[in-house]
C-alpha positions in Angstrom: 70.7 5.1 32.5 68.5 7.1 34.0 69.0 10.1 31.2 68.2 7.2 28.7 65.0 6.6 30.5 63.8 10.0 31.2 64.3 10.9 27.3 62.4 7.7 26.4 59.6 8.7 28.6 59.5 12.1 27.0 59.6 10.8 23.8 56.8 8.5 24.5 54.8 11.2 26.0 55.4 13.6 23.0 54.5 10.9 20.7 51.3 10.3 22.7 50.4 13.9 22.6 51.1 14.2 18.7 48.5 10.9 18.4 45.9 12.4 20.1 46.3 16.0 18.7 45.7 14.2 15.4 42.8 12.0 16.7 41.3 15.2 17.7 41.4 16.9 14.6 40.0 14.0 12.2 37.6 13.9 14.7 36.8 17.7 14.4 37.1 17.9 10.6 34.8 14.9 10.3 32.1 16.7 12.3 32.7 19.6 10.1 31.8 17.5 6.7 28.9 16.2 8.6 27.4 19.7 8.9 27.3 19.8 4.9 25.8 16.6 4.3 22.0 16.5 2.9 19.3 14.0 3.7 18.6 13.3 -0.2 22.7 12.4 -0.6 22.1 9.7 2.4 19.0 8.4 0.3 20.5 8.7 -3.2 23.1 6.3 -1.7 20.9 4.1 -0.6 19.3 3.4 -4.3 18.8 -0.3 -4.8 18.6 -1.3 -1.2 15.4 -2.1 0.6 14.3 0.8 3.2 11.6 1.4 5.9 9.9 4.9 5.5 8.1 5.8 8.6 5.5 8.8 7.9 4.3 11.6 10.3 1.1 10.1 10.1 1.9 7.1 11.7 1.9 4.9 8.6 4.8 3.5 7.1 6.2 2.3 3.8 8.8 -0.7 2.9 10.3 -1.3 -0.4 13.3 -0.8 -2.6 14.4 2.4 -3.1 14.0 3.8 -7.1 14.2 6.8 -7.5 15.4 9.8 -5.2 14.4 13.1 -6.4 14.4 17.1 -5.4 11.5 16.6 -2.6 10.2 13.2 -2.9 11.3 9.6 -3.1 9.9 6.6 -4.9 10.1 2.9 -3.4 9.0 -0.4 -5.2 6.9 -2.5 -3.1 6.5 -5.3 -5.6 3.2 -4.9 -7.2 2.9 -1.2 -6.3 5.2 2.3 -6.5 4.7 4.4 -3.5 5.8 8.2 -3.9 7.1 9.9 -0.8 7.4 13.6 -0.3 10.2 14.1 2.1 7.8 16.4 4.7 5.9 13.3 5.2 8.6 11.3 6.5 9.6 11.1 10.3 12.5 8.5 9.9 14.0 6.5 7.3 15.7 2.9 8.5 18.1 1.1 6.1 19.9 3.9 4.7 23.6 2.7 5.7 26.6 5.8 6.2 27.2 6.4 2.6 26.3 9.9 0.7 26.2 10.2 -3.3 25.8 13.5 -4.2 23.9 14.4 -7.7 25.6 16.3 -9.9 23.2 17.1 -12.6 21.2 20.2 -12.2 18.4 18.7 -14.1 18.1 15.5 -11.8 18.4 17.9 -8.8 15.5 19.7 -9.8 12.7 16.9 -10.3 10.5 17.5 -7.8 7.1 16.1 -6.2 4.9 17.8 -9.2 6.9 16.6 -11.9 6.2 13.0 -10.7 2.7 13.9 -9.9 2.2 15.5 -13.4 3.4 12.0 -14.9 0.7 10.2 -12.7 -1.9 12.5 -14.1 -0.7 12.4 -17.5 -0.8 8.6 -17.8 -4.3 8.5 -15.8 -3.1 6.2 -13.3 -5.1 4.9 -10.7 -3.8 5.8 -7.2 -4.5 5.6 -3.6 -3.4 9.0 -1.9 -2.7 9.0 1.7 -3.5 12.0 3.5 -1.7 12.9 6.6 -2.2 14.9 9.6 -2.4 15.3 13.2 -5.0 13.0 13.9 -3.5 10.1 11.5 -4.2 9.2 8.1 -6.9 8.9 5.5 -6.9 7.3 2.0 -8.7 8.3 -1.0 -8.6 6.6 -4.5 -9.0 8.3 -7.4 -7.1 9.5 -10.6 -4.9 12.7 -10.6 -7.2 15.4 -12.8 -4.6 18.4 -12.3 -1.5 19.4 -10.4 -1.5 23.0 -9.7 1.4 24.6 -8.2 0.8 23.6 -4.5 -1.8 21.2 -4.8 -3.7 18.1 -7.0 -7.0 17.5 -7.9 -8.0 13.9 -7.3 -11.3 12.3 -9.2 -12.5 9.8 -7.1 -13.6 7.1 -9.4 -14.9 3.3 -9.6 -11.6 1.2 -9.0 -10.9 -0.5 -12.3 -13.2 2.3 -14.5 -11.6 4.5 -16.9 -11.8 8.0 -16.0 -15.0 9.6 -17.5 -17.0 12.7 -16.3 -20.3 10.0 -15.7 -17.9 8.1 -13.2 -16.4 10.4 -11.0 -18.0 10.7 -7.8 -16.3 13.5 -6.4 -13.3 15.9 -7.0 -11.0 16.7 -4.1 -8.4 19.5 -4.0 -5.6 18.0 -1.9 -2.5 20.3 -0.7 0.8 19.1 -1.1 1.8 19.6 2.4 -1.2 16.9 3.3 0.2 14.4 0.8 1.6 11.4 3.1 2.5 9.2 0.2 0.8 8.3 -3.1 0.5 4.5 -4.1 -0.1 3.3 -7.7 0.1 -0.2 -9.3 3.3 -0.5 -11.4 3.1 0.3 -15.3 2.3 -3.3 -16.8 1.8 -5.0 -13.5 -2.3 -4.7 -13.3 
């Protein structure tokens, strides 16, 4: 009987060692896969969910994540939409643990400049939050032009059409200073 107990104990030890080795390999492969995950893929998996984005400038925005681009996202706040460059975000709350990659090279390439050009083309009134090391500042107006790495924002009287006589000043704002751009939803007034 002692031999049976000895062999049973050895088999149990070998089985436990095999189980621990398998768990260790699974953990190591999971860690290796995590290295390749991109933040925009995590964001893409959260489209349709309500998230909060805390910005480096101290502001935050909360809403339904509706679009994830190459270097910016869009939140739906109800009456407004908010365009947030990834570079302005300090942290995201509410993403979950899922990942969804974008297979379309065209969709992957749609970036901040594309969205800003659409706002300029439509002459949409926007509130631009400029972030910096000392907090945030807001400027209202209409995007006149979108350059390679900046926008020209014409300050106009809210509700008035952008005309030469209604422009108070034009500010050139580098993309790197953009924290968020808030606009009324189309048809939402």
